[in-house]
N, C-alpha and C positions, 0 to 999 in steps of 0.2 A: 533249490534251495540255497541261499546266501551262505557261505562260510562265516562260521560264528568266530570271534577273536578268542585266543587263549585268554581264560581267566585273568591271569595275571596283568596282560595288555589291559584287558577291559578295566580292572580296578586302577591301573596307572592312569589311564586315559580320564576316568571319571574323577580321580583325584585331582588331575592337572585342571580339569573344568572347573573344579571349586576354588582354586588359586585365585585369589583376587588381587588385581593392580590397585594399589592406592593413589595412583597419579592418573586416572583414566579421565575420559571425556564424557560429558553426557549424553552424548549420541551414540557412544558404543552398546552394543546389546547386554542387556542385563545390569547397566549402569545404576548406581544407586547413590544417594548422598550419604556420607558418614561424617562430615564434619562442615563447621562452619568456619571462614577465615576472618579472625578478627585481628585486632593491632592495626597497624597503619602500612602502606605501601612499602615503607623501608624496613619496618619490623613485624612482618605478619606472623601471627600465632592462631594456631588451628583450635577451636574447641569442638570435641569430639561430642556427638550425639549418642545417647543411650542406645538406640537401634537405628539401624539404617532405613531409609527412607527411599522408595521407588522414586525414579525421576519422573515427573508430569510436567504438562504445560505450565500449570499454577505454581508448581515450586520453581521451576525455572524463571518465572516472571517476578519471583520477590527479589530476584538478583538487580532488576531494571534499576537505572539505566545502565549498568556495566555488565560484562559479560558474567553468565553464571560460574565460569572458573576463576573468576575474580572472587569470589563469594563463598562458592561451596568446594569442598573436596569430593570428588567422586570416586567410587570403586566400581570395577566390573572385571569379569573374567580376565585373567592374563591372557594377552593374545600371542605369547610365546614367541615364535619364529617370525611371526608377522609384525612385532614390535621393533623398532630402532634400536632399542636398549637391550635386547635379548641376545645373548651370544650363543645360544643353544643350551645352555646350562643354567645361567644366571642372567639376573637383571643387573647389568652395569650400572644403571642408574641408582639403584640402592648401594652398591659398591661405592660410587662416587661419593654419593651423600655421607655415607658413614666416614669415608676418607677425608672428604673435604669441608665439612660443615662442622661447627662446634654444636655441643650438646645445648638443646634448650631447656630440657628437664633432667632431672635427677633420678626420676622414679617413672615407672611405666605409667603412661595415663591411659585411662580408660578408654577402651578401643571397640566399637562395635564388629570389626573385622579382623581383628588381631589372629584368631585361630586359623584363618584361611588366607592371611595377608602374605605375598610373595615377599615383600621385605623383611617382614618378621621371620618367616621360614628360612630365608636367606642369611639374612644377617643379625637377627635375634634383637636383644634389648639395644643394642647399638644405633639401629634404625629408628626404634621408637622413641629414643633420646632425642632425635634430630627430626622427625616427622612435624612437630609441631610448627616449624619453622617453613615448611613446604606449602606455597601457593602456587597453583599450575599458572596462573597468569595475575599480573598486577601493571595493568597499563592506564589505570583512571587517573583521570585528572584530579586535582586536589580538590576542587568544588565538588565534583561527583564522589569522590570518595570519602566527604565530610559524614555523610550519614552512618558510614561504616565506622568512621572513628568514634562516633557517639556511641554504637555498640560497642565497641573495644573498651570504653572507659568503664574501669573496675567499679564505679559506683553506679552505672547502669544496669539493672537485672537483664541478663542476655534472655532470660526465657519470657521476660516482659515484651522484649522489642522483637523476637522470632519466633512465631508460632511455630516453625520447624522444629525447634530446640525445646524438646520435651523429654 
């Protein structure tokens, strides 16, 4: 019979598995979309979904012709020591974001992953005030990014343009 982990260790392991990285990639196990990147390449702004959406081929296709990471924000279970940003205790990316970026908002945005978000758990509201500025990638040429500028126009209802945002 295999040895059973100490209950406290099992609880920590289970809790760690629930911590979500808000800067994940769509191919990571357990990945889900929690936001849509609006704005421009120069000034991205994330609009948060009411609830996360699982990554599917159909969802990823909505990003075409650019990379899904230019259009969506993904969360997945924190990779911990397997991540270049993790120092064994903290996410250095979260620290650098809080220390190096200006705030984008002055109140906590609605966020479907906050309760389990690594950045929130580590840096608190200061990370959330900057999170809307974060786009994982933005290399789209201007003509390719034009549809996303249309989506970013405050006069265009986002819910009418992107069926994923409901």
